[in-house]
C-alpha positions as CSV (number, residue, x, y, z in Angstrom):
1,M,-15.7,44.5,-232.2
2,V,-13.4,47.6,-232.6
3,I,-13.8,51.1,-233.5
4,E,-13.7,51.3,-237.2
5,M,-11.6,47.9,-237.4
6,N,-13.9,45.6,-239.0
7,K,-13.7,42.2,-237.9
8,K,-12.0,40.9,-241.2
9,E,-9.1,43.5,-240.7
10,F,-8.8,42.4,-237.1
11,L,-8.7,38.7,-237.9
12,N,-6.1,39.3,-240.5
13,E,-3.8,41.3,-238.4
14,L,-4.2,38.7,-235.8
15,S,-3.3,35.9,-238.0
16,H,-0.1,37.8,-239.4
17,K,1.2,38.8,-235.9
18,T,0.3,35.4,-234.3
19,N,0.7,32.5,-237.1
20,L,-2.6,31.4,-236.5
21,T,-4.8,30.0,-239.3
22,E,-8.0,32.1,-240.1
23,S,-10.1,29.6,-238.6
24,E,-7.8,29.8,-235.2
25,A,-8.1,33.6,-235.4
26,I,-11.9,33.3,-235.7
27,L,-11.9,31.2,-232.5
28,V,-9.7,33.8,-230.6
29,N,-12.1,36.3,-231.9
30,D,-15.1,34.7,-230.6
31,I,-13.8,33.9,-227.3
32,L,-12.8,37.5,-227.0
33,E,-16.0,38.9,-228.3
34,K,-17.9,36.4,-225.5
35,N,-15.9,38.0,-222.6
36,F,-15.1,41.6,-221.8
37,F,-11.5,40.7,-222.2
38,I,-10.0,44.4,-221.0
39,S,-10.9,43.3,-217.7
40,K,-7.9,41.8,-215.7
41,K,-10.3,39.4,-213.9
42,N,-11.6,37.8,-217.2
43,K,-7.7,37.7,-218.6
44,D,-7.1,34.2,-217.1
45,K,-10.5,32.8,-218.2
46,I,-10.0,33.9,-221.5
47,I,-6.2,32.3,-221.6
48,S,-7.7,29.2,-220.0
49,E,-10.4,28.8,-222.9
50,L,-7.5,29.6,-225.5
51,V,-5.5,26.6,-224.3
52,I,-8.0,24.2,-224.2
53,K,-10.1,25.5,-227.4
54,L,-6.5,25.7,-229.4
55,D,-4.7,23.0,-227.5
56,I,-1.7,25.4,-227.0
57,S,0.7,26.2,-224.3
58,L,-0.3,28.6,-221.5
59,D,2.6,30.9,-222.8
60,K,1.6,30.8,-226.3
61,A,-2.1,31.6,-225.1
62,S,-0.8,34.5,-223.1
63,E,0.9,35.7,-226.1
64,I,-2.3,35.8,-228.2
65,Y,-4.1,37.6,-225.3
66,D,-1.7,40.3,-225.1
67,I,-1.1,40.5,-229.2
68,S,-4.9,40.6,-229.4
69,K,-5.3,43.6,-226.8
70,N,-2.6,45.4,-228.3
71,I,-4.0,45.4,-231.7
72,I,-7.6,46.6,-230.2
73,S,-5.8,49.1,-228.0
74,N,-3.7,50.8,-230.8
75,E,-6.9,51.2,-232.9
76,I,-8.7,52.8,-230.2
77,V,-5.9,54.9,-229.6
78,D,-5.5,55.5,-233.0
79,K,-9.1,56.4,-233.3
80,L,-9.0,58.7,-230.3
81,K,-6.2,60.7,-231.8
82,H,-7.7,60.7,-235.2
83,P,-11.5,60.7,-234.7
84,F,-12.4,61.9,-238.4
85,K,-9.8,59.9,-240.0
86,N,-12.0,57.6,-241.9
87,Q,-15.0,59.9,-242.6
88,C,-15.6,61.4,-245.8
């Protein structure tokens, strides 16, 4: 899903930053993988799906979306700044 960040690391970080359970984080990950979430036009679709599937408020779904996007964006930026960091 993310450059050099494996799915388990993403799920752990997402759970930690959002207080989601592991199963809820997996559900968020599945929704993100199903949609091209960096696209602004899919943001509303993803947030709506999070509201329905997790039975949460629109504000909480938007927060989860933003946190997920930031986790992935930070990993991509880190990889661009340090392309050979994890290669041995």
